[in-house]
Every structure is written in structure tokens, then in C-alpha cells.
C-alpha positions as CSV (number, residue, x, y, z in Angstrom):
1,X,147.2,87.7,71.4
2,X,145.3,84.6,72.6
3,X,145.4,80.9,72.0
4,X,143.1,77.9,72.6
5,X,145.0,75.5,74.8
6,X,144.6,71.7,75.0
7,X,142.2,72.2,77.9
8,X,140.0,74.4,75.7
9,X,141.0,77.5,77.6
10,X,141.6,80.9,76.2
11,X,144.9,82.2,77.5
12,X,146.2,85.8,77.2
13,X,148.2,88.3,79.1
14,X,146.4,91.6,78.3
15,X,144.5,93.8,80.6
16,X,140.8,94.4,79.9
17,X,140.3,97.9,81.2
18,X,140.1,100.2,78.1
19,X,141.4,103.2,80.1
20,X,144.7,101.4,80.6
21,X,145.2,101.6,76.9
22,X,146.8,105.0,77.5
23,X,149.7,103.4,79.5
24,X,150.4,100.9,76.7
25,X,151.6,103.6,74.3
26,X,154.9,105.4,75.0
27,X,154.2,108.4,72.7
28,X,150.5,108.5,73.7
29,X,149.3,109.6,70.3
30,X,145.6,109.8,69.8
31,X,145.6,107.2,67.0
32,X,147.7,104.7,69.0
33,X,145.5,105.2,72.1
34,X,142.3,104.6,70.0
35,X,144.0,101.5,68.4
36,X,144.8,100.0,71.8
37,X,141.4,100.9,73.2
38,X,139.8,98.9,70.3
39,X,142.2,96.1,70.9
40,X,141.3,95.7,74.5
41,X,137.6,96.0,73.7
42,X,138.0,93.3,71.0
43,X,139.8,91.1,73.5
44,X,137.0,91.6,76.0
45,X,134.4,90.6,73.5
46,X,136.4,87.5,72.5
47,X,136.5,86.4,76.1
48,X,132.8,86.9,76.4
49,X,132.2,84.8,73.3
50,X,134.4,82.1,74.8
51,X,132.4,82.2,78.0
52,X,129.1,81.8,76.0
53,X,130.6,78.8,74.3
54,X,131.3,77.2,77.6
55,X,135.1,77.7,77.8
56,X,137.0,78.8,80.8
57,X,139.2,81.9,80.4
58,X,142.7,82.1,81.9
59,X,144.3,85.6,81.9
60,X,147.4,84.5,83.8
61,X,146.3,86.4,86.9
62,X,142.8,84.9,87.3
63,X,140.5,82.5,85.5
64,X,136.8,82.6,85.0
65,X,134.9,79.3,84.7
66,X,131.3,79.0,83.5
67,X,129.2,76.4,85.4
68,X,125.8,74.9,84.7
69,X,123.9,73.8,87.9
70,X,121.0,71.5,88.5
71,X,120.4,68.1,87.1
72,X,119.3,66.9,83.7
73,X,116.9,63.9,83.7
74,X,118.1,62.7,80.3
75,X,120.3,63.5,77.4
76,X,117.5,65.1,75.4
77,X,116.1,67.4,78.1
78,X,116.1,71.0,77.1
79,X,118.1,73.5,79.2
80,X,116.0,75.6,81.5
81,X,117.6,78.7,83.1
82,X,115.6,78.3,86.3
83,X,116.2,74.6,86.7
84,X,119.8,74.7,85.4
85,X,121.2,78.1,86.4
86,X,124.4,79.2,84.8
87,X,127.0,80.8,87.0
88,X,130.6,82.0,86.7
89,X,133.4,81.0,89.2
90,X,136.3,83.3,89.7
91,X,139.7,81.8,90.7
92,X,142.7,83.9,91.7
93,X,145.9,82.4,90.3
94,X,149.4,82.4,91.7
95,X,150.5,85.7,90.0
96,X,147.5,87.6,91.4
97,X,148.0,86.1,94.9
98,X,151.6,87.1,94.9
99,X,150.6,90.7,94.5
100,X,149.3,90.7,98.0
101,X,152.9,90.8,99.3
102,X,153.3,94.2,97.6
103,X,150.1,95.8,98.8
104,X,150.1,98.2,101.8
105,X,147.0,99.5,103.5
106,X,146.9,103.1,104.8
107,X,144.3,103.8,107.5
108,X,142.8,107.3,107.0
109,X,140.2,107.2,109.7
110,X,136.9,105.7,110.6
111,X,134.2,105.5,107.8
112,X,131.1,107.5,108.5
113,X,128.4,104.8,108.9
114,X,125.8,107.1,110.3
115,X,125.0,109.0,107.1
116,X,126.1,112.4,105.7
117,X,125.0,115.2,103.4
118,X,127.2,115.5,100.4
119,X,125.6,118.4,98.5
120,X,122.6,120.7,98.4
121,X,121.4,121.9,94.9
122,X,119.0,124.7,94.1
123,X,117.7,123.4,90.7
124,X,116.4,126.7,89.4
125,X,119.5,128.6,90.5
126,X,121.8,125.8,89.4
127,X,123.8,126.4,92.6
128,X,125.6,123.7,94.6
129,X,126.3,124.2,98.3
130,X,126.2,128.0,98.0
131,X,122.7,129.6,98.0
132,X,119.0,128.9,97.4
133,X,115.7,130.8,96.9
134,X,112.7,129.9,99.1
135,X,110.1,128.2,96.9
136,X,112.7,126.7,94.6
137,X,113.2,122.9,94.1
138,X,116.1,121.5,96.0
139,X,118.0,118.2,95.7
140,X,120.0,116.8,98.5
141,X,122.6,114.1,97.8
142,X,124.2,112.0,100.5
143,X,124.4,108.7,102.2
144,X,121.8,107.1,104.5
145,X,119.8,110.4,104.4
146,X,116.3,109.0,103.9
147,X,113.9,110.8,106.3
148,X,111.7,108.1,107.6
149,X,110.4,106.9,111.0
150,X,107.5,107.1,113.4
151,X,108.8,110.1,115.3
152,X,107.0,113.4,114.4
153,X,110.3,115.2,114.2
154,X,111.4,113.2,111.2
155,X,112.1,115.4,108.2
156,X,114.3,117.9,106.4
157,X,115.1,121.2,108.2
158,X,116.6,124.5,107.3
159,X,118.3,125.8,110.4
160,X,119.6,129.4,110.5
161,X,123.1,129.5,112.0
162,X,122.5,132.8,113.8
163,X,118.9,132.2,114.9
164,X,117.9,128.5,115.2
165,X,114.5,129.6,116.5
166,X,113.6,130.4,112.9
167,X,114.2,126.9,111.8
168,X,111.7,125.7,109.1
169,X,110.8,122.2,108.1
170,X,110.4,121.3,104.4
171,X,106.8,120.1,104.1
172,X,106.8,119.4,100.3
173,X,109.0,116.4,99.6
174,X,108.7,114.8,96.2
175,X,111.4,112.1,96.5
176,X,112.9,110.5,99.6
177,X,115.6,107.8,99.2
178,X,118.7,106.8,101.1
179,X,120.9,108.8,98.7
180,X,118.7,111.6,97.4
181,X,115.9,113.9,98.7
182,X,114.0,116.3,96.4
183,X,111.6,118.9,97.8
184,X,110.7,122.6,97.9
185,X,112.8,124.9,100.0
186,X,111.0,126.8,102.8
187,X,111.9,130.4,103.8
188,X,113.4,131.1,107.2
189,X,114.0,134.8,106.8
190,X,117.6,134.3,108.0
191,X,121.0,133.5,106.6
192,X,123.2,131.5,106.4
193,X,121.5,128.2,106.9
194,X,122.6,124.6,107.7
195,X,120.6,121.6,106.3
196,X,119.5,119.0,108.9
197,X,117.9,115.7,108.3
198,X,116.1,114.1,111.2
199,X,115.6,110.4,110.6
200,X,115.3,107.0,112.1
201,X,116.6,105.3,108.9
202,X,119.1,102.5,109.6
203,X,119.3,101.1,106.1
204,X,116.4,98.7,106.3
205,X,113.0,99.3,104.7
206,X,111.2,97.6,107.6
207,X,113.2,98.5,110.7
208,X,113.8,102.0,112.3
209,X,116.2,103.2,114.8
210,X,114.7,103.7,118.3
211,X,115.9,107.2,118.5
212,X,116.1,110.0,115.9
213,X,119.5,110.8,114.6
214,X,120.4,114.2,113.1
215,X,122.5,114.5,110.0
216,X,123.9,118.0,109.6
217,X,125.5,119.5,106.5
218,X,129.2,120.3,106.9
219,X,128.5,123.5,104.8
220,X,126.1,126.4,105.0
221,X,124.0,127.9,102.3
222,X,122.8,131.5,101.9
223,X,119.1,132.2,101.7
224,X,118.4,134.8,99.0
């Protein structure tokens, strides 16, 4: 339910997340879940229409207020999105602020800010973190893994665990971003293998680290 208040505000107490519709229904029947999902979606659309009409929306926990910036020279001037930008302001209300008293924070350790390799995929073999065939296309997913820099050692390496002297560098790289690298796997003639990324990437497109850092996979893959 929602009502238009005297202050032209839409007020309601429902949650917007469709997935929470499951918790609204004691018996959790499929039909009742779908009904609640549709209800929350309709409520969300109603709020959006109210925003477009210039109304503030008050949920009881927070309110969202549309705002038009800039200055109009006269009452007949046509609105221009660049000159008069429209923004939304979020305000936490007392109910939401009181929830802070019931929130506890558990420290699980330091976040890895230096980058990590999450998974290694052999596309043709459809394998993840298990094995690969030399010559197949691979995809590496991770965080801050872009292999860039002016040091000649920068690149993606396949390092045999039992004989690092057979390490091979991937010379055919098709895509190289901070979260994904795509290339062709070289053959080392040894197994198992760890994946190493040598990079000077620090998160910026214009600045590099002074020294190369090595990101090593926490898993090994078999070379078939």
C-alpha cells in the first residue's frame, strides 16, 4: 500500500528487493511467491514514476528526493539536461539510523589489495583450475591482474612446480584487463604448473609500479 501525503510524498513500508518476496509468504507456495514478486516490482515501478513526476519518496527507512540543478533565466526557458542536471538525494531516516546499534562487524583478515588469480579456464577443454592442453585458448579471471609495464619480464608465465627452469611465457595474448586475460597456452613439457603474472599494474592506466610484482595462482593445473 502507498498513499500521497500532504507534502506530495509517496509513503510505504514495503521492501523493494524482489528476492525478499520469498520471506513474505509463510507457506512459500510458488503462486504466492510470484504474486509477492509482482507486487514488489509494481511498487518499485510506482516509486520510479513518482520520481519522474518530481515527487520525493519516503519508505519509512530512507527517502529519495529528486533535485534540479542550475539556474533558469526565465519562466519560459526550456529545460536542458546539461545546464540543469537532475540528481537524486538519499536521506537515511531515524528507523534506518537506529539499525546501526544492532550491527556488529566481524574482522576476517586483511583484504588482498595486491591482486590475485581466481580461476584458470581452458576454453576448448571446458576445464576450470584442473588441466589444460598447450595450444588451447585460456582465460584467467582475477583482480588487478593486468600484465602491463615497461619491464621486459612483464607477462603471463606457466611455471612447472617440479622444474621451474622449464617456465614458459605466454606470447599470444588476445585480451589483457585488470580482471581478465585471454591467450594461448604454451607447452612446458612438465606438470603440474602454477600460473604467474608479472606486472607493474597498480590500478591506473597511466602510472606503473616501480618494481614488478608477481601474482601466483593458489592452485596448480595439469599440463596434458
